[in-house]
C-alpha positions as CSV (number, residue, x, y, z in Angstrom):
1,M,0.0,0.0,0.0
2,G,1.4,3.4,-1.0
3,I,1.9,6.4,1.2
4,F,-1.1,8.2,-0.4
5,S,-3.4,5.2,0.2
6,K,-2.3,4.9,3.8
7,F,-3.1,8.6,4.2
8,I,-6.6,8.1,2.7
9,H,-7.3,5.2,5.0
10,S,-5.9,7.0,8.0
11,Y,-8.0,10.1,7.3
12,K,-11.2,8.0,6.6
13,D,-10.9,6.1,9.8
14,G,-9.9,9.1,11.9
15,N,-12.0,11.1,14.3
16,L,-13.8,13.8,12.4
17,I,-14.1,16.1,15.4
18,I,-10.3,16.1,16.0
19,Q,-9.7,16.6,12.3
20,I,-12.0,19.6,12.1
21,I,-10.2,21.1,15.2
22,I,-6.8,20.5,13.6
23,G,-8.1,22.2,10.4
24,M,-9.4,25.2,12.3
25,V,-6.1,25.6,14.3
26,C,-3.9,25.2,11.2
27,G,-6.1,27.6,9.2
28,A,-6.1,30.2,12.0
29,M,-2.3,30.0,12.3
30,L,-1.7,30.3,8.6
31,G,-4.2,33.2,8.2
32,F,-2.7,35.1,11.1
33,I,0.9,34.7,9.8
34,A,-0.3,35.9,6.4
35,F,-2.1,38.9,8.0
36,K,1.0,39.9,9.9
37,S,3.5,39.2,7.1
38,D,4.6,41.4,4.3
39,S,5.5,38.4,2.1
40,Q,3.4,38.3,-1.0
41,S,4.2,34.6,-1.4
42,I,2.5,33.7,1.9
43,K,-0.5,35.8,1.0
44,Q,-0.7,34.0,-2.3
45,I,-0.6,30.7,-0.5
46,V,-3.6,31.7,1.6
47,M,-5.5,32.9,-1.5
48,S,-4.8,29.6,-3.2
49,I,-5.8,27.5,-0.2
50,S,-9.1,29.5,0.1
51,I,-10.3,27.4,-2.9
52,L,-10.7,24.5,-0.5
53,G,-13.3,26.5,1.4
54,D,-15.0,27.5,-1.9
55,L,-15.2,23.9,-3.0
56,F,-16.6,22.8,0.4
57,V,-19.3,25.5,0.3
58,G,-20.0,24.7,-3.3
59,G,-20.6,21.0,-2.4
60,L,-23.0,22.0,0.3
61,K,-24.9,24.3,-2.1
62,A,-25.2,21.6,-4.6
63,V,-26.6,18.9,-2.4
64,A,-28.7,20.9,0.1
65,P,-31.8,21.5,-2.1
66,I,-32.1,17.8,-3.0
67,L,-31.4,16.8,0.6
68,V,-34.2,19.0,2.0
69,F,-36.7,17.6,-0.6
70,V,-35.8,14.0,-0.2
71,L,-35.6,14.1,3.7
72,I,-39.0,15.7,4.1
73,V,-40.7,13.5,1.5
74,S,-39.2,10.4,3.2
75,A,-40.1,11.6,6.7
76,I,-43.8,12.3,5.9
77,S,-44.4,9.4,3.5
78,T,-42.8,6.6,5.5
79,R,-43.4,7.5,9.1
80,N,-45.8,5.2,10.8
81,I,-47.7,7.1,13.5
82,D,-50.2,5.2,15.7
83,S,-52.2,8.1,16.9
84,E,-54.6,5.8,18.8
85,S,-52.0,4.8,21.3
86,K,-53.1,5.8,24.8
87,G,-51.3,8.9,25.9
88,F,-49.6,9.3,22.5
89,K,-51.4,12.5,21.6
90,S,-50.0,14.1,24.7
91,V,-46.5,13.1,23.7
92,I,-47.0,14.7,20.2
93,F,-48.3,17.8,21.9
94,Y,-45.2,18.1,24.1
95,Y,-42.9,17.5,21.2
96,V,-44.6,20.3,19.2
97,V,-44.7,22.7,22.2
98,G,-41.1,22.0,23.1
99,T,-39.7,22.5,19.6
100,L,-41.7,25.6,19.0
101,G,-40.9,27.0,22.4
102,A,-37.2,26.4,21.8
103,A,-37.4,28.2,18.4
104,L,-39.1,31.2,20.1
105,I,-36.5,31.4,22.8
106,A,-33.7,31.2,20.2
107,V,-35.3,34.1,18.2
108,G,-35.7,36.1,21.4
109,A,-32.1,35.5,22.5
110,S,-30.9,36.5,19.0
111,F,-32.7,39.8,19.4
112,L,-31.2,40.4,22.9
113,F,-27.7,39.3,21.9
114,P,-27.4,39.8,18.2
115,V,-24.4,38.2,16.4
116,S,-23.3,39.3,13.0
117,L,-20.9,37.5,10.7
118,T,-18.4,38.6,8.1
119,L,-19.9,37.2,4.8
120,D,-19.3,37.8,1.2
121,G,-22.0,39.2,-1.0
122,V,-24.2,40.8,1.7
123,D,-24.3,44.1,-0.3
124,A,-26.4,42.4,-3.0
125,V,-28.9,41.2,-0.4
126,S,-29.8,44.7,0.6
127,K,-31.6,45.4,-2.7
128,A,-33.8,42.4,-2.4
129,A,-34.4,42.4,1.4
130,P,-38.1,42.6,2.4
131,K,-39.1,45.7,4.3
132,E,-42.6,44.8,5.6
133,I,-44.4,41.7,6.7
134,S,-46.6,42.0,3.6
135,D,-43.5,41.7,1.5
136,V,-42.5,38.6,3.3
137,L,-46.0,37.0,2.9
138,K,-46.1,38.0,-0.8
139,T,-42.6,36.5,-1.4
140,L,-43.6,33.4,0.6
141,L,-46.8,32.7,-1.4
142,L,-45.0,33.2,-4.7
143,K,-42.2,30.9,-3.8
144,I,-44.7,28.2,-2.7
145,V,-46.3,28.0,-6.1
146,D,-42.9,27.8,-7.9
147,N,-42.3,25.0,-10.4
148,P,-40.8,22.1,-8.4
149,V,-37.9,21.6,-10.8
150,N,-37.1,25.3,-10.8
151,A,-37.4,25.3,-7.0
152,V,-34.7,22.7,-6.7
153,A,-32.5,24.2,-9.4
154,S,-32.7,27.8,-8.0
155,A,-32.6,26.7,-4.3
156,N,-36.0,28.0,-3.6
157,Y,-36.4,26.3,-0.2
158,I,-39.9,27.5,0.5
159,G,-41.1,25.9,-2.8
160,I,-39.0,22.8,-2.1
161,L,-40.7,22.5,1.4
162,A,-44.2,23.0,-0.1
163,W,-43.7,20.4,-2.8
164,A,-42.0,18.0,-0.5
165,I,-44.9,18.1,2.0
166,G,-47.3,17.6,-0.9
167,F,-45.4,14.6,-2.3
168,G,-45.0,13.2,1.2
169,V,-48.7,13.3,2.1
170,V,-49.7,11.8,-1.2
171,L,-47.1,9.0,-1.1
172,R,-48.2,7.9,2.4
173,H,-50.8,5.9,0.5
174,S,-48.3,4.4,-1.9
175,S,-47.2,0.7,-2.0
176,G,-44.5,-0.8,0.2
177,E,-42.2,-1.0,-2.8
178,T,-42.5,2.7,-3.5
179,K,-41.8,3.6,0.2
180,T,-38.8,1.3,0.1
181,M,-37.5,3.1,-2.9
182,I,-38.0,6.5,-1.2
183,I,-36.1,5.3,1.8
184,N,-33.3,4.0,-0.5
185,V,-33.1,7.4,-2.2
186,S,-33.0,9.1,1.1
187,D,-30.2,6.9,2.3
188,A,-28.3,7.5,-1.0
189,V,-28.5,11.3,-0.6
190,T,-27.5,11.0,3.1
191,K,-24.4,9.1,2.1
192,I,-23.5,11.9,-0.3
193,V,-23.9,14.4,2.5
194,R,-21.8,12.3,4.8
195,F,-19.0,12.3,2.1
196,I,-19.1,16.1,1.8
197,I,-19.1,16.5,5.6
198,R,-16.2,14.1,5.8
199,L,-14.2,16.7,3.7
200,A,-15.1,19.4,6.2
201,P,-11.6,19.6,7.8
202,F,-10.1,20.7,4.4
203,G,-12.9,23.1,3.8
204,I,-12.8,24.6,7.3
205,F,-9.0,24.9,6.9
206,G,-9.4,27.0,3.7
207,I,-12.3,29.1,5.1
208,V,-10.6,29.9,8.4
209,A,-7.3,30.7,6.8
210,F,-8.8,33.2,4.4
211,S,-11.2,34.6,7.1
212,V,-8.4,35.2,9.6
213,Y,-6.1,36.7,6.9
214,D,-9.0,38.9,5.6
215,S,-10.2,40.1,9.0
216,G,-7.1,39.8,11.2
217,G,-8.7,37.3,13.6
218,S,-12.0,39.1,14.3
219,S,-13.9,36.3,12.4
220,L,-12.8,33.8,15.1
221,L,-14.4,36.1,17.7
222,E,-17.6,36.0,15.7
223,Y,-17.5,32.2,15.7
224,A,-17.0,32.2,19.5
225,K,-19.9,34.6,20.1
226,L,-22.2,32.5,17.9
227,L,-21.3,29.3,19.6
228,I,-21.8,30.8,23.1
229,L,-25.2,32.1,22.0
230,L,-26.2,28.7,20.6
231,V,-25.1,26.7,23.7
232,G,-26.6,29.3,26.0
233,V,-30.0,29.0,24.4
234,M,-29.8,25.2,24.4
235,L,-28.9,25.2,28.1
236,T,-31.8,27.6,28.8
237,V,-34.2,25.3,27.1
238,A,-32.9,22.2,28.9
239,L,-32.7,23.8,32.4
240,V,-35.5,26.4,32.3
241,V,-38.1,25.9,29.5
242,N,-38.4,22.1,29.7
243,P,-38.7,22.1,33.5
244,L,-41.4,24.8,33.2
245,I,-43.3,22.6,30.8
246,V,-43.0,19.6,33.2
247,F,-44.1,21.7,36.2
248,L,-47.1,23.1,34.4
249,S,-48.1,19.6,33.5
250,L,-47.5,17.7,36.7
251,R,-47.5,20.5,39.3
252,K,-44.4,19.1,41.1
253,N,-40.6,19.7,41.3
254,P,-39.5,18.9,37.7
255,Y,-35.7,18.9,38.3
256,P,-35.2,15.3,39.6
257,L,-36.8,14.0,36.4
258,V,-35.0,16.6,34.2
259,F,-31.6,15.8,35.7
260,T,-32.1,12.1,35.4
261,C,-32.9,12.4,31.7
262,L,-29.9,14.7,31.1
263,K,-27.5,12.4,33.0
264,E,-28.6,9.1,31.6
265,S,-29.6,10.1,28.1
266,G,-28.1,13.5,27.4
267,I,-24.5,12.7,28.3
268,T,-24.5,9.6,26.1
269,A,-26.1,11.5,23.2
270,F,-23.5,14.3,23.6
271,F,-20.8,11.9,22.7
272,T,-22.6,9.8,20.1
273,R,-24.0,12.9,18.4
274,S,-26.9,10.8,17.1
275,S,-30.5,10.7,18.4
276,A,-31.0,7.5,16.4
277,A,-28.0,5.8,18.0
278,N,-29.3,6.8,21.4
279,I,-32.7,5.1,21.0
280,P,-31.7,1.9,22.9
281,I,-30.4,4.1,25.8
282,N,-33.7,6.0,25.9
283,L,-35.8,2.8,25.7
284,N,-33.9,1.4,28.7
285,L,-34.3,4.6,30.6
286,C,-38.0,4.7,30.0
287,K,-38.3,1.1,31.3
288,K,-36.3,2.2,34.4
289,L,-38.7,5.1,34.9
290,N,-41.7,2.7,34.7
291,I,-43.1,4.5,31.7
292,K,-45.9,2.7,29.9
293,E,-44.4,0.5,27.2
294,E,-47.3,1.2,24.7
295,I,-46.3,4.9,24.9
296,Y,-42.5,4.8,24.9
297,S,-42.2,2.0,22.3
298,V,-43.7,4.4,19.8
299,S,-42.7,7.9,21.1
300,I,-39.0,7.3,21.5
301,P,-38.3,6.2,17.9
302,L,-40.6,9.0,16.7
303,G,-39.0,11.6,18.9
304,A,-35.6,10.7,17.4
305,S,-36.9,12.3,14.2
306,M,-39.7,14.6,15.3
307,N,-38.6,16.2,18.7
308,M,-35.9,18.5,17.4
309,A,-35.7,21.5,19.8
310,G,-32.0,21.7,19.4
311,A,-32.2,21.7,15.6
312,A,-34.9,24.5,15.8
313,I,-32.5,26.6,17.9
314,T,-29.6,26.1,15.5
315,I,-31.7,27.0,12.4
316,S,-33.2,30.1,14.1
317,V,-30.0,31.4,15.6
318,L,-27.8,30.9,12.5
319,A,-30.5,32.3,10.2
320,L,-30.8,35.4,12.3
321,A,-27.0,35.7,12.4
322,A,-27.2,35.9,8.6
323,V,-30.0,38.5,8.8
324,N,-28.0,40.6,11.3
325,S,-25.1,40.6,8.8
326,V,-27.3,42.5,6.3
327,D,-27.8,46.0,7.7
328,S,-31.0,46.7,5.6
329,I,-33.1,43.8,7.0
330,N,-35.3,44.7,9.9
331,V,-37.0,41.7,11.5
332,S,-40.5,42.5,12.9
333,F,-42.3,40.4,15.5
334,A,-44.5,38.8,12.8
335,N,-41.4,37.9,10.8
336,A,-39.7,36.5,13.9
337,F,-42.8,34.3,14.7
338,M,-42.9,33.0,11.1
339,L,-39.2,32.2,11.4
340,S,-39.9,30.3,14.6
341,V,-42.7,28.2,13.1
342,L,-40.7,27.5,9.9
343,S,-37.7,26.5,12.0
344,S,-39.8,24.1,14.1
345,V,-41.4,22.5,11.1
346,S,-38.2,22.1,9.1
347,A,-36.3,20.8,12.1
348,C,-38.4,17.6,11.9
349,G,-36.6,16.9,8.6
350,A,-33.1,17.3,10.1
351,S,-32.8,13.9,11.8
352,G,-30.5,11.1,10.8
353,V,-28.1,13.3,8.9
354,P,-24.8,14.7,10.3
355,G,-25.2,18.5,10.4
356,G,-28.8,18.0,9.2
357,S,-30.0,21.1,11.0
358,L,-27.3,23.2,9.4
359,M,-28.4,22.1,5.9
360,L,-31.9,23.6,6.6
361,I,-30.5,27.1,7.4
362,P,-31.0,28.3,3.8
363,L,-34.7,27.4,4.1
364,A,-35.0,29.9,7.0
365,C,-32.8,32.5,5.3
366,S,-35.1,32.4,2.2
367,L,-37.8,34.1,4.3
368,F,-35.7,37.2,4.0
369,N,-34.6,36.8,0.4
370,I,-31.0,36.0,1.5
371,P,-29.5,34.1,-1.5
372,N,-28.1,30.6,-1.3
373,D,-24.5,31.8,-1.8
374,V,-24.7,33.8,1.4
375,A,-26.7,31.3,3.4
376,M,-24.2,28.5,2.6
377,Q,-21.4,30.5,4.0
378,V,-23.3,30.5,7.3
379,V,-23.7,26.7,6.9
380,A,-20.0,26.4,6.6
381,I,-19.4,28.4,9.7
382,G,-22.0,26.2,11.4
383,V,-19.9,23.1,10.4
384,A,-16.8,24.8,11.9
385,I,-18.5,25.3,15.3
386,G,-20.4,22.0,15.0
387,V,-17.8,20.2,17.0
388,I,-19.6,21.5,20.1
389,Q,-22.9,22.7,18.7
390,D,-24.0,19.4,17.3
391,S,-23.1,17.5,20.5
392,V,-25.1,19.9,22.7
393,E,-28.0,19.9,20.2
394,T,-28.2,16.1,20.2
395,A,-28.0,15.9,24.0
396,L,-31.0,18.3,24.2
397,N,-33.0,16.5,21.6
398,S,-32.5,13.0,22.9
399,S,-33.0,13.8,26.6
400,S,-36.2,15.7,25.8
401,D,-37.6,12.6,24.1
402,V,-37.5,10.7,27.4
403,L,-38.6,13.7,29.5
404,F,-41.7,14.4,27.5
405,T,-42.6,10.8,27.2
406,A,-42.4,10.5,31.0
407,V,-44.5,13.6,31.5
408,A,-47.2,12.2,29.1
409,S,-47.2,8.9,30.9
410,M,-47.4,10.4,34.4
411,K,-50.2,12.8,33.4
412,D,-52.1,9.9,31.8
413,E,-52.0,8.0,35.1
414,K,-53.6,10.8,37.0
C-alpha cells in the first residue's frame, strides 16, 4: 500500500471532530501569519488555499436542495404514527410545544444578543431584502407555487418545502415497494452528504485561513460569540423551559426528572451525536422510569426524528445571524414568529443526517430573500463550530424525548 493510500485510510478512519479542530487551528495560524507578514508569497498561498473553502461551500450548495426535498418526503411518507396509542397525543403535543418554544427562545435570544458575521455578497442582499411583513408574505406565497424543478434548481427552499410536503402526504398511501424506494433514495442522498461533511476539515482549513487573513482574527471572535449564543440558548431550554413545561403539566418539582434524563440520556447523546443511535439508551431509561411501554415504544423512535428542539434553535440562531449581517433587513415580531414556526417544522426533517439542521438554514434564510450563496457561508461556519454545537444539540433533543414521554405517561396515570 502506497503512502497516499495509507493517508486516505488513516483520514477516513480518523476522528472527524479532531480533524476539524486541527483544520481550524492550522487555518487560523496560517491566516494570522499571512495577515502579519509582508511576504506576498505567503498571502498568495492563503488565497490559493481558500479554494478548499469555496469547494466545500459549493458542495453544500449543490446537495442541500435535493437533501431537503428527499428528507421531508421520506419523513412524511414513510413514518408510521399510531395516533390511537393511549397517551400518545400528549407526547406529540409536548414534542410540538417543546420544539416551537425552543425556536421562540432562540429568536428572542438573538434579538437580545445579536451576532453578525463577516460574509461575502451581503451588499447584494440589501436590494432584495423585504421591508414589511406584507413583502415577506407575498414572497412566501409566490415561492410556494414555484415549479418544483425550478425550485430545486434555484434553491427556492420554500417551494421545495411545499412540494416535499405535498409529495410526502400523497405518497403515504403508496405501495410498500414505493416507500422502500423512497427510503433508499433518502439513504443515498444522506451518504453523499456524509461524504461532503467528511471533507469538512479541508474546507474549514481554507475558510478559516482566508477569514483570519482577511479580518485579522475578528472572524474567530464572531464564531465564538455565535457558539456561546447557541449553547446558552440550548442550556436555557434544557434547564428552564423544559422544566417549566414539566411543572405546568405535573405540578411538582421537575428537576429530579430533568436531571435524570440529562444524566442518563443527554450525556450519552452528547458523545454519540446521534439521536437514532441513542434510541436503545432511551428505551432502557423509559423502562427504568416505569413509563408505559405502549407509549415509549412508539414515542422514543418517533422523537428521534420529530422532537428537534436543538435543531430548531440552530436553524433560528444561524438564520438570524445571517440576517444581522445585512444592515438593511429589519425583523419584525411577525417575521420572527414566522421564522420560529418555519424552523420548528423544518427541524423535523433534520434527523439522521450529520449536520442536518445546518443544511436547513438556507430554508429559513429564504424568508428574508437571503440568497443561497450567502446562506451557505453560514452553513460552513456552522460546520466549523459544529464540534460542540452538534453535541449539545443532540443531547438536548435526545434527553427531551424521554422527558416528554415520561410527562405524558405520568399525566395519563392521574
